[in-house]
C-alpha positions in Angstrom: -16.8 -12.4 -6.5 -16.1 -8.9 -5.4 -14.3 -6.2 -7.4 -10.7 -5.6 -6.6 -9.9 -2.0 -6.0 -6.6 -0.9 -7.6 -6.2 2.6 -6.2 -5.2 3.4 -2.7 -4.3 6.6 -1.0 -1.1 6.3 0.9 -0.5 8.6 3.9 3.1 9.2 5.0 3.6 8.6 8.7 6.5 11.1 8.7 4.9 14.2 7.1 1.2 13.3 6.7 1.3 13.8 2.9 -1.3 11.9 1.0 -0.9 10.5 -2.5 -3.1 8.2 -4.5 -1.3 5.3 -6.2 -2.3 2.4 -8.5 -1.4 -0.9 -6.9 0.2 -3.7 -8.8 -2.4 -6.5 -9.2 0.0 -9.5 -8.8 2.7 -8.3 -6.4 3.3 -6.5 -3.1 5.1 -3.1 -3.0 7.6 -3.3 -0.1 9.1 0.2 -0.4 7.6 3.6 -1.4 9.3 7.0 -1.5 7.0 9.7 -0.1 6.2 12.3 -2.7 6.0 14.9 0.0 9.1 14.5 2.1 11.0 11.7 0.4 10.9 9.3 3.4 11.3 5.7 2.5 8.2 3.8 3.7 8.4 0.2 4.6 5.6 -2.2 5.7 4.8 -2.2 9.5 5.5 -5.5 11.3 2.8 -8.0 10.3 1.9 -6.3 7.1 2.9 -7.5 3.7 3.3 -4.2 1.9 3.1 -0.4 2.2 -0.5 -0.4 1.0 -1.6 -2.6 3.9 0.3 -0.4 6.3 -0.3 3.1 5.0 -3.1 2.9 2.4 -6.8 3.4 2.5 -7.2 0.0 0.6 -5.2 -3.2 1.2 -3.2 -4.7 -1.7 -5.1 -6.8 -4.3 -3.9 -10.2 -3.1 -5.2 -9.4 0.4 -8.5 -8.1 -1.0 -8.8 -11.4 -2.9 -8.4 -13.3 0.3 -4.9 -14.7 -0.6 -1.7 -14.3 1.2 0.8 -11.8 -0.1 4.2 -13.1 -1.0 
């Protein structure tokens, strides 16, 4: 069993600001307010959460090979 990574660096598509966040282990994060410009980030079509769309590491449920609900 591989180790689940809980930190991911989000990159805002609006301003390019990068910020490292700790991901929840048992849930997806659908919305995120950019700490640089304040833009509200939402998952891209086909992605379950903002970490899968804008992060360096996908969310823990996806890392574990599960679906994200």
